[in-house]
C-alpha positions in Angstrom: -9.3 7.8 1.7 -6.2 6.5 2.6 -2.9 7.8 0.3 -1.0 4.7 -1.7 2.5 4.4 -0.7 4.5 6.5 -2.7 7.5 4.5 -3.0 9.3 2.2 -5.6 10.6 -0.7 -3.1 8.3 -3.6 -4.0 8.4 -7.0 -1.9 6.7 -10.0 -3.8 6.6 -13.4 -1.9 6.0 -16.5 -3.8 5.7 -20.2 -3.1 8.4 -20.8 -5.4 11.3 -18.5 -5.9 12.2 -20.4 -9.0 9.1 -21.0 -10.8 7.0 -17.6 -10.1 10.0 -15.4 -12.0 9.8 -17.4 -15.0 5.9 -18.0 -15.0 5.2 -14.3 -14.2 8.0 -12.6 -16.2 5.8 -10.2 -17.8 4.1 -8.5 -14.7 7.6 -8.9 -12.9 9.2 -6.9 -16.2 6.1 -4.7 -16.3 7.2 -3.4 -12.4 10.8 -3.0 -13.5 10.2 -1.0 -16.7 7.6 1.3 -14.5 10.7 1.7 -11.8 10.1 -0.1 -9.5 12.8 -1.9 -7.1 11.3 -5.6 -6.8 12.1 -8.4 -4.9 11.3 -11.9 -5.2 11.4 -14.0 -1.9 9.9 -17.5 -0.9 7.2 -16.5 1.2 8.6 -19.0 4.0 11.9 -17.8 3.8 13.4 -17.5 7.7 14.3 -14.2 7.5 11.4 -11.9 6.3 10.5 -8.6 7.7 8.2 -6.3 6.3 10.0 -3.4 8.1 13.3 -2.9 10.1 13.6 -0.5 12.8 10.4 0.7 12.8 10.3 1.7 9.1 8.7 0.1 6.2 11.5 -2.0 4.5 9.0 -2.1 1.2 6.5 0.1 -0.1 4.7 -2.5 -1.6 3.6 -5.9 -1.0 2.3 -8.4 -3.8 1.4 -12.2 -2.3 1.6 -14.7 -5.1 1.8 -17.6 -2.7 -1.5 -19.5 -2.5 0.0 -22.8 -1.0 1.7 -21.2 1.9 1.1 -22.6 5.2 2.8 -20.3 7.3 5.1 -17.2 6.6 8.5 -17.0 7.6 10.3 -14.7 9.4 8.2 -11.8 11.2 5.6 -12.1 8.7 2.1 -13.1 9.7 -1.7 -12.0 8.8 -0.9 -9.4 12.0 2.4 -8.2 10.2 0.3 -7.3 7.0 -2.4 -5.5 8.5 0.1 -3.1 10.3 1.8 -2.8 7.0 -1.7 -1.7 5.3 -3.1 0.2 8.2 -0.1 1.5 10.1 2.5 1.8 7.8 0.2 2.7 4.7 1.7 0.0 2.2 0.0 -1.6 -0.4 -0.9 -5.0 -0.9 -1.9 -7.2 -3.9 -2.9 -10.8 -3.2 -3.2 -13.5 -5.3 -4.8 -16.5 -4.8 -6.3 -19.8 -6.6 -9.0 -22.0 -5.9 -6.7 -24.2 -3.2 -5.5 -20.9 -1.4 -4.1 -22.3 1.9 -5.6 -20.7 5.5 -2.6 -18.7 5.8 -3.5 -16.4 2.6 -7.4 -16.8 3.6 -6.6 -15.4 7.1 -4.5 -11.9 5.3 -7.9 -11.5 3.0 -10.1 -11.6 5.6 -7.8 -9.7 8.0 -7.4 -6.7 5.5 -10.9 -6.6 4.0 -13.0 -9.0 4.8 -12.5 -10.9 1.7 -14.3 -14.8 2.2 -12.8 -17.7 0.0 -15.2 -20.4 -0.7 -13.8 -23.8 0.7 -11.0 -25.1 -1.3 -11.3 -26.6 -4.7 -14.8 -24.5 -5.5 -15.0 -23.5 -8.7 -16.7 -20.3 -10.1 -19.5 -21.3 -12.7 -20.3 -18.5 -15.4 -23.1 -19.8 -17.9 -23.1 -16.8 -19.9 -19.7 -15.9 -20.2 -17.7 -19.3 -20.3 -14.9 -20.4 -22.8 -16.6 -22.1 -25.4 -13.9 -24.8 -25.8 -15.0 -26.0 -22.3 -14.5 -29.5 -23.3 -16.4 -30.8 -19.8 -19.6 -28.2 -20.3 -19.5 -27.6 -16.7 -18.6 -23.7 -17.5 -15.9 -23.7 -14.6 -13.3 -20.8 -14.5 
């Protein structure tokens, strides 16, 4: 098994760098409380890079940008794969039913994860939310 990246530098790429820190403040605060140095950036920021001079600029990457159409700077699916495979960084990928092609490409390249078509739902007729008003049991 591969060893996890030991460092404390976390890059969080988001769709909207003004909204996500508010909507996910507990998650970001928990990382900071555990001693992580967290940088939140827009996923399409023109100057993005995961490394500098051949060295990792971050130890961990959190992709909270399901709507991103194209990463900015020097980040693309191949760069994320290099970050994991060659530089031994960690990636946490967050998606939703409408995840775009960019995030789908990253998931596929990293671990063969395939998402269903955009807008698809998971249906659970056993463990559904009892308050589901429309009765379709979608998650």
